[in-house]
C-alpha positions in Angstrom: 91.1 109.4 84.9 90.4 106.5 82.5 88.7 106.8 79.2 86.4 103.9 80.0 83.6 103.8 82.5 82.6 100.2 83.3 79.8 99.2 85.7 80.5 96.3 88.1 78.2 94.3 90.3 79.2 94.0 94.0 80.8 90.7 94.8 81.6 89.7 98.4 84.8 87.8 99.1 84.7 88.1 103.0 84.7 84.4 103.7 87.8 83.8 101.6 89.6 86.8 103.1 88.7 85.6 106.7 89.9 82.1 106.0 93.1 83.4 104.5 94.0 85.7 107.4 93.0 83.2 110.1 95.4 80.7 108.5 98.1 83.3 108.3 97.6 84.4 111.9 97.9 80.9 113.3 101.3 80.6 111.6 102.6 83.6 113.6 102.0 82.0 117.0 99.2 84.3 118.0 96.7 83.8 120.8 93.2 82.4 120.0 90.6 85.0 119.3 87.4 85.0 121.3 84.1 83.9 119.8 82.9 86.2 117.0 86.4 87.5 116.3 89.2 86.5 113.9 92.8 87.3 113.2 93.4 89.9 110.6 97.3 89.9 110.6 98.1 93.5 109.5 101.6 94.6 109.2 101.2 97.0 112.1 99.6 94.3 114.3 100.2 90.7 113.2 98.0 89.2 116.0 95.1 91.7 115.9 91.7 90.2 116.6 88.8 92.0 114.9 85.1 91.4 115.0 83.9 89.0 112.3 82.2 91.2 109.6 79.0 90.4 107.8 80.5 91.8 104.5 84.0 93.1 104.2 86.8 93.0 106.8 88.4 96.3 107.7 92.0 96.3 108.9 92.4 97.1 112.6 94.9 99.5 114.0 94.7 98.2 117.6 98.1 97.2 118.9 98.8 94.0 120.8 100.4 94.1 124.2 103.2 93.8 124.6 105.2 94.1 121.3 108.6 95.8 121.4 111.2 96.5 118.7 113.5 94.1 120.5 111.2 91.2 119.6 111.8 92.0 115.9 115.5 90.8 116.3 116.8 93.7 114.3 120.0 95.7 114.8 120.0 99.1 116.4 119.5 102.0 114.1 122.1 104.8 113.9 121.5 108.3 115.4 118.7 110.1 113.6 117.1 106.9 112.3 114.4 104.5 113.7 113.0 101.2 112.6 109.9 101.3 110.4 107.7 99.7 113.1 108.7 102.3 115.7 107.6 105.0 113.3 104.3 103.3 112.6 104.9 102.8 108.9 104.1 99.9 106.7 106.9 97.2 106.4 109.2 97.8 103.4 111.0 95.1 101.6 113.7 95.1 104.3 112.0 93.9 107.6 114.8 95.7 109.6 114.8 98.9 107.6 116.0 102.0 109.4 114.2 105.2 108.2 114.9 108.9 109.1 113.4 109.8 112.4 111.9 112.8 110.9 109.3 110.4 109.5 108.1 109.8 113.0 104.5 111.0 113.6 104.5 114.3 115.3 101.7 115.9 117.2 99.9 118.9 115.8 97.6 121.6 117.2 95.5 121.4 114.0 92.7 118.8 114.3 91.8 116.7 111.3 88.5 118.6 110.9 90.4 121.8 110.2 92.3 120.2 107.4 89.0 119.1 105.7 87.7 122.6 106.0 90.9 124.1 104.6 90.9 121.5 101.7 87.3 122.3 100.8 88.0 126.0 101.0 91.0 125.8 98.7 89.1 123.6 96.2 86.0 125.8 96.1 85.9 128.5 93.4 85.4 132.0 94.7 85.7 135.6 93.4 89.5 135.3 93.5 90.0 131.6 92.9 89.1 128.9 90.4 89.6 126.1 92.9 91.8 123.1 92.2 93.4 121.5 89.1 95.1 118.2 88.4 98.8 118.6 87.8 101.3 116.3 86.1 104.6 117.4 84.5 104.6 114.8 81.7 104.3 117.2 78.8 105.8 116.5 75.4 108.2 114.6 75.1 108.0 113.2 78.6 106.1 110.2 80.0 106.0 108.0 83.2 108.9 106.0 81.7 110.8 109.1 80.8 110.3 111.7 83.6 110.6 115.4 83.1 113.6 117.2 84.8 112.9 119.0 88.0 113.6 122.3 86.3 110.7 121.7 84.0 108.4 120.7 86.8 109.2 124.0 88.5 108.6 125.9 85.3 105.2 124.3 84.8 104.1 124.9 88.3 105.3 128.5 88.3 103.5 129.1 85.0 100.3 127.7 86.6 100.7 129.9 89.7 101.4 133.1 87.7 98.8 132.8 84.9 95.8 131.0 86.4 93.7 131.5 89.6 94.0 127.9 90.9 94.9 127.7 94.6 95.3 124.0 94.9 96.6 121.1 92.8 95.7 117.4 92.9 98.7 115.2 92.1 98.7 111.5 91.3 102.1 110.6 92.9 102.5 112.1 96.3 106.2 112.8 96.6 108.3 115.6 98.0 109.6 117.2 94.7 106.3 118.5 93.4 105.0 119.3 96.9 108.1 121.2 97.8 107.8 123.4 94.7 104.1 123.9 95.3 104.9 125.1 98.9 107.4 127.6 97.6 104.6 129.0 95.3 101.9 129.1 98.0 99.9 126.3 96.4 98.2 123.6 98.5 98.0 120.0 97.6 95.6 117.0 97.6 97.8 114.0 97.1 96.8 110.7 95.7 98.4 107.4 96.7 98.4 105.4 93.5 97.4 102.0 94.9 97.3 98.8 92.8 97.3 95.1 93.6 101.0 94.8 94.4 101.2 94.8 98.3 104.9 95.6 98.3 104.6 98.5 95.9 101.6 99.8 97.9 103.6 99.8 101.1 106.4 101.7 99.4 104.3 104.5 98.0 102.2 104.8 101.2 105.4 105.4 103.1 106.6 108.0 100.7 103.2 109.8 100.9 103.3 109.7 104.7 106.8 111.1 104.8 105.8 113.9 102.4 102.7 114.7 104.3 104.7 115.0 107.5 107.4 117.1 105.9 104.9 119.6 104.4 102.0 119.7 106.9 100.9 123.2 105.8 100.9 122.3 102.1 99.5 118.8 101.9 95.9 119.1 103.1 94.6 115.7 102.2 95.6 112.2 101.0 93.5 109.8 98.9 94.0 106.0 99.1 93.8 105.3 95.4 92.2 106.9 92.4 89.4 104.9 90.6 90.3 101.6 92.2 86.7 100.6 92.1 86.4 101.5 88.4 89.6 99.7 87.6 89.1 96.5 89.6 85.4 96.5 90.6 83.8 97.6 93.9 84.5 94.2 95.4 85.6 93.0 98.8 89.1 92.5 97.5 89.3 96.1 96.3 87.8 97.4 99.5 90.4 95.5 101.5 93.3 97.1 99.6 91.8 100.6 100.1 90.9 100.0 103.8 94.4 98.7 104.5 95.8 102.0 103.2 93.3 104.0 105.2 94.1 102.0 108.4 97.8 102.7 107.9 97.3 106.4 107.5 95.1 106.4 110.6 97.7 104.5 112.6 100.4 107.0 111.5 98.3 109.8 113.2 98.8 112.4 110.5 96.5 115.4 110.7 95.6 115.6 107.0 92.2 114.7 105.7 92.1 111.1 104.5 89.7 109.9 101.7 89.1 107.8 98.6 88.5 108.9 95.0 86.5 107.0 92.4 84.1 107.6 89.5 80.5 108.7 90.1 79.0 105.4 88.9 81.1 103.4 91.4 80.0 105.6 94.3 76.4 105.2 93.1 76.9 101.4 92.5 73.4 100.9 91.0 71.9 102.7 94.0 73.6 100.5 96.6 76.6 102.8 97.3 79.9 101.5 98.6 79.7 101.8 102.4 82.5 99.3 102.9 84.9 102.0 101.8 83.1 105.3 102.3 82.5 104.6 106.0 86.3 104.7 106.7 87.1 107.9 104.8 86.9 111.6 105.8 85.9 112.5 102.3 84.7 111.0 99.0 86.2 112.2 95.8 83.9 112.0 92.8 85.2 111.9 89.2 82.5 112.8 86.7 82.8 113.5 82.9 79.9 114.6 80.8 82.0 113.7 77.8 81.9 110.0 78.6 78.2 110.1 79.4 77.8 110.4 75.6 79.8 107.3 75.0 78.5 104.9 77.7 75.0 106.2 78.5 72.2 103.6 78.2 69.2 104.3 76.0 67.2 106.5 76.2 70.0 109.1 76.6 70.4 112.8 76.6 73.3 114.2 74.6 75.8 116.1 76.7 77.0 119.2 75.0 78.9 122.3 76.2 75.5 123.9 76.9 74.3 121.4 79.5 77.6 119.7 80.6 78.0 121.9 83.7 74.5 121.1 85.0 75.0 117.4 84.3 78.2 117.4 86.3 76.5 119.1 89.3 73.5 116.8 89.2 75.7 113.8 89.3 77.5 115.1 92.3 74.3 116.0 94.1 73.2 112.4 93.6 76.2 111.2 95.6 75.8 113.9 98.2 72.3 112.5 98.9 73.6 108.9 99.1 76.2 109.7 101.7 74.7 112.3 104.0 77.1 114.0 106.4 80.1 112.9 104.3 82.4 115.6 102.7 82.0 115.2 98.9 84.7 116.6 96.6 84.4 116.8 92.8 87.9 115.5 92.1 87.8 115.3 88.3 85.7 117.0 85.7 86.6 118.4 82.3 86.2 118.3 78.5 88.9 117.6 75.9 90.3 120.3 73.6 92.3 119.8 70.4 95.7 121.1 69.3 96.2 123.1 66.2 92.6 124.4 66.1 91.1 121.1 64.9 87.8 119.5 66.2 87.5 115.8 67.1 84.1 114.1 67.2 83.0 112.4 70.4 83.0 108.6 70.1 79.6 107.2 69.1 77.4 105.8 71.8 78.1 102.1 72.3 74.3 101.3 72.3 72.9 103.3 69.4 75.8 104.8 67.6 74.8 108.4 68.2 77.5 111.1 68.1 76.6 114.0 70.4 79.4 116.6 70.4 83.0 117.3 69.7 86.3 118.1 71.3 87.9 121.4 70.5 89.4 124.4 72.3 86.2 126.4 72.1 84.0 123.6 73.6 86.6 122.9 76.3 86.6 126.5 77.4 82.8 126.7 77.6 82.5 123.5 79.7 85.3 124.2 82.1 84.2 127.8 82.7 80.6 126.7 83.0 81.4 124.1 85.7 83.5 126.6 87.6 80.8 129.3 87.5 78.1 126.8 88.7 80.2 125.4 91.5 81.2 128.9 92.5 77.5 129.9 92.6 76.6 126.8 94.7 79.7 127.0 96.9 81.0 123.5 96.1 84.6 122.3 95.8 85.9 121.0 92.4 89.0 120.0 90.6 89.5 120.6 86.9 91.1 117.8 84.9 93.8 118.8 84.0 96.5 121.5 83.9 98.7 120.4 81.0 98.1 118.3 77.9 100.0 115.0 78.0 100.7 113.6 74.5 102.0 110.3 75.8 98.4 109.3 76.8 97.4 109.2 73.2 99.8 106.4 72.4 97.9 103.3 71.4 94.5 104.9 72.4 92.3 107.7 71.2 94.1 111.0 70.4 91.5 112.6 72.8 93.4 111.2 75.8 96.2 113.6 75.3 94.0 116.6 75.0 92.4 117.2 78.4 94.8 119.9 79.6 93.6 123.5 79.7 97.2 124.5 79.1 99.3 123.4 76.1 101.7 120.5 76.5 104.4 122.2 74.4 106.5 125.3 75.1 105.6 127.9 76.1 102.9 125.9 77.8 100.2 128.6 77.4 97.1 128.1 79.5 94.7 128.9 76.7 91.6 127.7 78.4 92.2 128.6 82.0 88.9 129.6 83.7 88.5 132.9 85.3 
């Protein structure tokens, strides 16, 4: 979740991308593609020919014939290990890397459709559940550059399991430590692969997510290729290519989990044009929507979002996306309202167009908004994920103090979940 919501116009870079990959493919001594097709040169298939698109190229997972590990000129892996290309993973920094054979795709009796249904069920509030919540263990004094000890991670997740009614968590770094603890507590997981623009780093975290999903097939119900990539970099051809490359890699790995993409509501809406270049390749669309930021970035005329109407505003925004993508599973992957430590109240930033101040952040308002959304989504039988479980003070460094106040549980010991919905 970012504090800023920026609108972007759709820019197509297909011609540049096609020219780049055609040049790259020719350097790998590949055959000539037939008319209407071009080389895409993915890691899993360096000589793949794919149909020339009219907008954005989507990586292919079709394999050339023949290609064998022997042609890679790598050494033989020891017992219990296999080459990355044999396992269907993305290439790591070492082109001859040997990885544990347990990473190899395994067959499953559970079809992908059953995972989507299970994910939706776990995220949908019911009489005994409040759905899903975002989880990170970076409470005070910890941060991404100073990670919390595993013992604290376990304490935080255990506290969440014992004192709230959430049945699923959404995590922003899909790795085995958090997932393993969640499994021991009977909590399921929607895992995000935190994509960026660094290809090597993307490959690394995709491989970790794949390995984690395979190791915990009953706990990890879905994976998202990125979170707010469109909001961060624009819904462009270049951004779509990064996301689609991730989606193609997950497909090629034959994992049973649901595979999707998460972004903000305004990116999925995209001035009424949508984002079909990405949505068409995903099992689900995750929508992040914050009534709080409507007050800040809404154009004039505007309606102030307050605790009394924020729940309906959130639902209306999601329904708009449901209508734009008929037949696609839509998950509300982030919603919330900031609180405030020590019983204080913080005014909402003034609207960037007319300077109007609509509401405030405090523990009382947070409780009303979160409970209101849960009640409304429970009534309409829709999945939702509350942002977030614990307050993270590091997020307020150099930004608004509000960014450290989104958690419904305190970010200091004893980590009381003061605003957990019921």
